[in-house]
N, C-alpha and C positions, 0 to 999 in steps of 0.2 A: 917876481912871481912867474913861474913857468906857465906855458900855454895849457898844460895838463891841469895844473892847479886852478887856473882861471876858468877853464871849461867846467871843471867840477863845481866850483863855486857858483858859476852861472846856472848850472843845472839845479843846484840846491835853491838858489833864489827863484828860479822858475817854479819849483815845487811849492815854495812858500806862497808865491803869487796865486797859484792854482788853489791852494788851501784857503787863502783869504777870500778869493772871489767865487769859488765853486763849492768847496766843502763846508767851510765855516758857516756861510749863510743858511745852509740846510740844517745845521745842527747847533745854531747859536744858543738856543735855550739850554742845551746840555752843557755847553762850555760855560755859560754864564752861571748856571747852577753850581758847576764844579768849582768855579772861581770864588764863590761866596759861601761855600759850605766845606767843613773839614772832610778830608777824604775818609771813606769807610770801605776800603776794599774787602771783599769776602775771601780772597785767596792771594797767596804769594806764589808766583811762577818763576822758577829758576831755569833759564833756558840758555841756549848757545848764542854767542855774539854773531853767528853766521848771518850775513846780510840777506839771505833768502828766507829767514824766519820772521814772520810778522805775527807774533803770538796774540795780539789784540784782535786781529782779523780772524785768526784760526778759532779763537774762543768766542767770537762775536761780542767782545767786551766794549763797553762805553767808557769814557773818561771817569776815573775814580773807582772802577769796579775790580781791577786787579793790580796788585803791586808786583813789579817785574824787576828781576835781576838777571843780567846777561853777562856771560863770560865765556872764554874759550873752553869748549867741551862740556858746558853745563855742570861744572864741578863744584862740589861743596866740601872743602877740606874739613877734616876732623877738628873739633873745637880745640882752641888753644894754639892753632898753627900760626906762626909768625907771619904778619903781613896779609892776613886773611880778611879782606873787606866784606866777604859774604857773611861772616859771623855778625857783623853790625846790621846787615840787611835782615837776616833771620830774626835777630833779637828785636829789632824795631818793629818788624811786621807783626810778630806774635805778641809781644809785650805791650807795645804802644798802640798799634793799629787794630789789634785783636782779630787778626785773620783767623779763619776757621779751617783753612786747608792750605797745604803746601805741596806744590808740584815740582818735580824735577823732570824736565822735558828734553830728551835727546831727539836726534833727527837723522834721517838718511843722508848718506854721502857727506858725513861730517869729517872735515879736515883733521880735527883733533883726534878722532878715533882712528883715522888712517895713520896718523903719526904714532899713536900708541901701538897699533898693529905692527909698525915698522921698528918698534923698540923704544919709542917715546923720547927720542933725542934728535929733533929736527935740526939740521945744520944751520948754524948762524943765528939760532934763536934760543939763547940761554935762559931768558926769562920764561919762555914758553916751555922749555924743557923742565924747569923747576916746577912750574904749575902742573904739568902733565904727570908729575910724580904722584899727585893725589889720585890718579886713576890707574896707576901702573898695574895693580893686581888684577884689574879687569882684563888685561891683555896677557896675563901670565901663560895661559894655555894656547895663545895665538889663535883665537877663534876667528871665524869669518866675520866680515865687517858688521852685518846685521846683528849677529849674536854678541859681538863685542859692544855694540851700541847699547843693547839691552843690559848686558852685564855692568857696563859703566853706570847706567841709570840706577840699577839696584845697589851698586857700591856707594853711589853718592847719597842714596836714601839711608844707607847704613851710617854714613858719616853724619848725615843730618841729625840722626838720633843721638849723637854725642853732645849736641848743643843743649845747654840747660833749659832754654825756653821751650824747646821741642819736647824734651823729657817731661817737663812740667805739664805742658798741654796734653800730651798723650796720657800721662798718669791721671789727669783730672777729667779726661774724656772731652776736652774742649777743642781738640785739634785732630785732624786726619791728614794722612800723607798718601800721595800716589805718584807713580812713575809713568811717564809717557814716552812714546816714540812716535814722532811725526814724520810721515813719508811725504816729502816735498812733491814728488811726481804725481802721486795719486790723491793727496789730500787726506789720506787715512791717518787716524790717530788711534794708537793702541794704548790701552791703559792697564797698569798693574796696580793692584791693591793687595793689602795683606789678606783680605778676605778671599780674593780670587786666586792669588798665588801664581798668576800668569798674566801675560799681556793679552788683552782682549780688545777686539775692534769695537769702536763706538758706533759704527755704522756698517752694516753689511752691504757693501757696494763694491765699486771698482777698487781692487787691490786690498780690500778689507779681509784680513785673515787673522785668526787667533793663533798665537804661538804657545 
């Protein structure tokens, strides 16, 4: 094992120790409840794998409150796409867990969006290239990065609606969808719904602007 790997593992272990000695004792009742009761999340959040995104903290969620799926570029392939694990997440969240809301959350300074803007074929990353094809049309007009991020969120919401469980939930009025863009630097989260038709800030503060 290299020094880098050992250092990384040590850092992870240090984090576990801090959790066990500082975080867990303060919230032990929440974890004990979560461990002895079936999960009943109210929402599914599909967001990016970017290590700077902590969606539970951003949404103020406790254990068991949101079901989370993360992948490169917060992508939702159209239903029936080969090798699409997101389809299983969506189906399980809506059909088995009965979530009432599904979010697709993009973010500022997204590497996947930068790759799409550059043509969607990052050198030496064939699997990533294949995955980013699910967002290719968002970058067709080569928009600026913030606009591309929004376009990709809206495109993935369109893809989401090809999934049978989503179609059923929307038709029956038991499910709602929204698209978000989270600004890492300012903490701003802008939300798009079918009712608003645009991305709107959830808090009028630093960096909060409606687009």
